[in-house]
C-alpha positions in Angstrom: 97.0 -31.5 -25.1 93.3 -30.7 -24.9 92.2 -27.1 -24.9 89.3 -25.9 -22.8 87.8 -22.7 -24.1 85.4 -20.5 -22.1 83.2 -18.3 -24.2 81.9 -15.5 -21.9 84.8 -15.2 -19.5 84.3 -12.8 -16.6 80.8 -13.9 -15.7 79.8 -15.6 -12.4 80.0 -19.2 -13.7 83.1 -18.6 -15.8 84.9 -17.0 -12.8 84.3 -20.2 -10.8 85.0 -22.6 -13.6 88.4 -21.0 -14.3 90.1 -22.1 -11.0 88.6 -25.6 -11.4 90.3 -25.9 -14.8 93.6 -24.3 -13.5 93.7 -26.7 -10.5 93.3 -29.6 -12.9 96.2 -28.3 -15.0 94.1 -28.0 -18.2 95.2 -25.9 -21.2 92.8 -22.9 -21.0 91.6 -20.2 -23.3 89.2 -17.4 -22.1 87.2 -15.4 -24.6 85.3 -12.1 -24.0 85.0 -8.7 -25.5 87.7 -7.4 -23.0 89.2 -10.5 -21.3 91.6 -10.2 -18.4 95.2 -11.1 -19.1 96.2 -14.0 -16.9 99.6 -15.5 -16.9 99.6 -19.0 -18.4 96.2 -18.6 -20.0 95.4 -17.7 -23.6 93.1 -14.6 -23.5 91.2 -13.8 -26.7 89.1 -10.7 -27.4 86.1 -11.5 -29.6 82.6 -10.4 -30.3 80.7 -13.7 -30.5 77.9 -12.2 -32.6 80.5 -12.0 -35.3 81.0 -15.4 -37.1 84.6 -14.9 -38.1 85.7 -13.8 -34.6 83.9 -16.7 -33.1 85.6 -19.2 -35.4 89.0 -17.8 -34.6 88.2 -17.9 -30.8 87.1 -21.6 -31.0 89.9 -22.8 -33.3 92.0 -25.5 -31.7 89.6 -26.1 -28.9 88.7 -29.6 -27.6 85.9 -28.4 -25.2 84.0 -25.2 -25.6 81.9 -23.8 -22.7 79.2 -21.4 -23.8 78.8 -19.3 -20.6 77.8 -16.0 -22.1 75.7 -13.6 -19.9 74.1 -10.9 -22.0 72.6 -7.7 -20.6 69.2 -8.5 -19.1 67.2 -6.9 -21.9 64.9 -8.8 -24.3 65.9 -6.6 -27.3 69.5 -7.4 -26.7 68.7 -11.1 -26.3 66.6 -11.1 -29.4 69.4 -9.6 -31.5 72.4 -11.3 -30.0 71.4 -14.8 -28.8 70.5 -16.4 -32.1 73.7 -15.0 -33.6 75.9 -16.2 -30.7 74.3 -19.7 -30.7 74.6 -20.1 -34.5 78.1 -18.8 -34.6 79.2 -21.1 -31.8 77.5 -24.2 -33.3 79.1 -23.5 -36.7 82.6 -22.9 -35.1 82.3 -26.2 -33.1 81.1 -28.1 -36.2 84.0 -26.8 -38.3 86.7 -27.4 -35.7 85.3 -30.6 -34.1 85.1 -29.1 -30.7 82.6 -30.4 -28.2 80.1 -27.9 -26.9 78.8 -27.4 -23.4 75.9 -24.9 -23.2 75.1 -23.5 -19.8 71.4 -23.0 -19.8 68.5 -21.8 -17.5 64.9 -23.0 -17.0 63.0 -20.2 -18.8 61.9 -22.6 -21.6 60.0 -24.8 -19.1 57.6 -22.0 -18.2 55.6 -22.4 -15.0 55.9 -26.0 -13.8 53.7 -27.8 -11.3 56.0 -30.1 -9.4 59.6 -30.8 -10.0 61.6 -29.7 -13.1 63.6 -32.5 -14.5 65.5 -33.1 -17.8 62.2 -34.6 -19.2 60.1 -31.5 -18.4 58.6 -30.3 -21.7 59.2 -26.9 -23.1 56.2 -24.7 -22.4 57.5 -21.1 -22.2 55.2 -18.4 -20.8 57.5 -15.4 -21.4 59.2 -13.7 -24.3 62.6 -14.6 -22.9 61.5 -18.2 -22.5 60.3 -18.5 -26.1 63.7 -17.2 -27.2 65.6 -19.5 -25.0 63.5 -22.5 -26.2 64.4 -21.5 -29.8 68.1 -21.4 -29.4 68.1 -24.6 -27.3 66.1 -26.4 -30.0 68.6 -25.3 -32.6 71.4 -26.9 -30.5 69.4 -30.0 -29.8 68.7 -30.4 -33.6 72.4 -30.3 -34.4 73.1 -32.9 -31.7 70.3 -35.2 -32.8 71.3 -35.2 -36.5 74.9 -36.0 -35.4 76.6 -32.9 -36.8 77.8 -31.8 -33.4 78.8 -33.4 -30.1 77.4 -31.3 -27.3 75.4 -31.2 -24.1 73.1 -28.9 -22.2 74.0 -28.1 -18.6 70.9 -26.5 -17.0 70.9 -24.6 -13.8 68.2 -23.3 -11.5 68.4 -19.7 -10.3 71.8 -19.5 -8.7 73.7 -17.8 -5.8 77.2 -17.7 -4.4 80.3 -15.5 -4.6 80.2 -11.7 -4.6 80.7 -11.5 -8.4 77.2 -12.9 -8.9 75.7 -9.6 -9.8 72.6 -11.0 -11.6 71.6 -13.4 -8.8 68.4 -12.4 -7.0 69.5 -13.7 -3.6 72.9 -11.9 -3.9 71.3 -8.6 -4.9 68.4 -8.6 -2.6 69.8 -10.4 0.4 73.6 -10.5 0.7 74.1 -7.0 -0.9 71.5 -5.4 1.3 72.8 -7.1 4.5 76.3 -6.0 3.6 75.1 -2.4 3.6 73.2 -2.7 6.9 69.9 -2.7 5.1 66.9 -5.0 5.4 66.9 -7.9 3.0 64.3 -8.1 0.2 62.5 -11.0 -1.5 60.3 -11.2 -4.6 56.6 -11.9 -4.5 56.3 -14.4 -1.7 58.8 -15.4 1.0 56.9 -18.4 2.2 57.3 -20.6 -0.9 60.2 -23.0 -1.4 62.6 -22.0 -4.2 65.5 -24.0 -5.5 68.9 -22.3 -6.0 72.0 -23.8 -7.5 75.2 -23.0 -5.7 77.6 -21.6 -8.3 80.8 -23.5 -7.1 78.8 -26.7 -7.4 77.7 -25.8 -11.0 81.2 -25.0 -12.0 82.7 -28.3 -10.7 79.8 -30.1 -12.4 80.6 -28.5 -15.8 84.1 -29.9 -15.6 82.9 -33.3 -14.6 80.6 -33.3 -17.6 83.4 -32.2 -19.9 85.6 -35.1 -18.8 82.9 -37.8 -19.2 82.5 -39.0 -22.7 79.2 -40.7 -21.9 77.7 -37.4 -20.7 77.6 -35.8 -24.2 74.5 -35.6 -26.4 72.3 -35.3 -23.3 70.7 -32.6 -21.1 71.8 -32.5 -17.5 70.4 -30.6 -14.5 73.4 -29.3 -12.5 73.6 -30.4 -8.9 71.2 -28.4 -6.7 70.3 -29.4 -3.2 66.8 -30.9 -2.8 64.3 -29.7 -0.2 64.8 -26.0 -1.0 64.3 -23.3 1.6 61.5 -20.7 1.6 62.6 -17.1 1.1 62.1 -16.4 4.8 64.3 -19.4 5.8 67.0 -18.4 3.3 67.1 -14.8 4.6 67.2 -16.1 8.3 70.3 -18.1 7.5 71.9 -15.2 5.6 71.2 -12.8 8.5 72.8 -15.2 11.0 75.9 -15.7 8.8 76.2 -11.9 8.2 75.5 -10.9 11.8 72.5 -8.8 10.7 69.0 -8.5 12.1 66.6 -11.0 10.5 64.5 -8.3 8.8 63.2 -8.2 5.3 60.6 -6.7 2.9 58.6 -8.6 0.4 58.4 -6.8 -3.0 54.9 -7.4 -4.2 54.0 -7.8 -7.9 52.6 -4.3 -7.8 55.8 -2.8 -6.3 57.9 -4.6 -8.9 55.7 -3.4 -11.7 55.9 0.2 -10.3 59.7 0.1 -9.9 59.9 -1.2 -13.4 58.6 2.1 -14.7 61.9 3.7 -13.5 64.4 0.8 -13.5 64.9 -1.1 -16.7 66.3 -4.4 -15.2 63.3 -4.6 -12.9 60.9 -4.0 -15.8 62.7 -6.8 -17.7 62.2 -9.2 -14.8 58.5 -8.6 -14.4 57.5 -11.2 -16.9 59.5 -13.8 -14.9 57.6 -13.2 -11.7 55.8 -16.5 -12.1 59.1 -18.1 -10.9 58.7 -16.3 -7.6 55.0 -16.3 -6.9 54.7 -20.1 -7.0 56.7 -23.1 -5.8 60.0 -23.6 -7.8 61.5 -27.1 -7.5 64.5 -28.1 -9.5 65.6 -31.8 -9.6 69.2 -32.9 -10.2 68.9 -36.5 -9.3 70.2 -37.7 -12.7 73.5 -35.8 -12.2 73.8 -36.7 -8.5 73.4 -40.4 -9.2 75.6 -40.6 -12.3 78.6 -38.7 -10.7 77.9 -39.6 -7.1 77.8 -35.9 -6.3 76.3 -34.4 -3.2 75.2 -30.8 -3.7 76.3 -28.2 -1.1 73.6 -27.7 1.5 71.9 -24.3 1.7 73.3 -23.9 5.2 76.9 -24.3 4.0 76.4 -22.4 0.7 74.8 -19.4 2.4 77.6 -19.4 5.1 80.3 -19.5 2.4 78.6 -16.8 0.3 78.3 -14.5 3.3 82.1 -14.6 3.7 82.5 -12.7 0.4 80.6 -9.8 1.9 82.1 -9.6 5.4 
């Protein structure tokens, strides 16, 4: 029986993928520094920056999902991500496991028009340069035939109350749940694509089960015609029975807050994603799998339920 191993259990994507695998009656292993013990699931404690621990965690796997979410700190990323990627690649090569890497769009940099799987890497941030490097390492292994893998790339995402690092969850749903005004970054009048996490998790499993999907890059299903920040907030306010009121955090305000709050300081270099139009295209996935992404109206309504 095949074994599906989640590296980075406990994160937003992993938490949604796990029930998908369970409903499909897959043999599952979850790996984290301190994984939860779940009946019927193999839980392994491992530090993925350690080669031996990673090898032991991957051993026996058919499919490996690399879903690690590190602290949002460039120094941590610079130290840990190259190690984690290298260790995971080497473990998959040694064991014959297929690798699915859940990726973001940082390596694209600022894009005019739609982001597609063909968009060239042109990072304009330190984090983007780092992400491009680890992705290119994986792509090289795939291209030379030493590894069977694929890249599953997501836009910024939202959905479920465990999504602590999602901007809409933090600035909109969390604030509304506390009776506060919502907040938005830089400009609330620009359209911005967001991937609905349950869609992304279902898509990861569809990719895993399709032999023809490997050795490619895929944009995970994300509804087209994205909302502006103001439209997103209005729908969330209605769903959460809150006044439709919000504050736009200007670049100056974000820079100032970054002097006192480390995560905000770390996010400042990514502000280009919020002060210009951000369009993510998943046509390739939608056509191949005949998958219709969840509408923003439905996704926002479902997300609001977690906070009510």
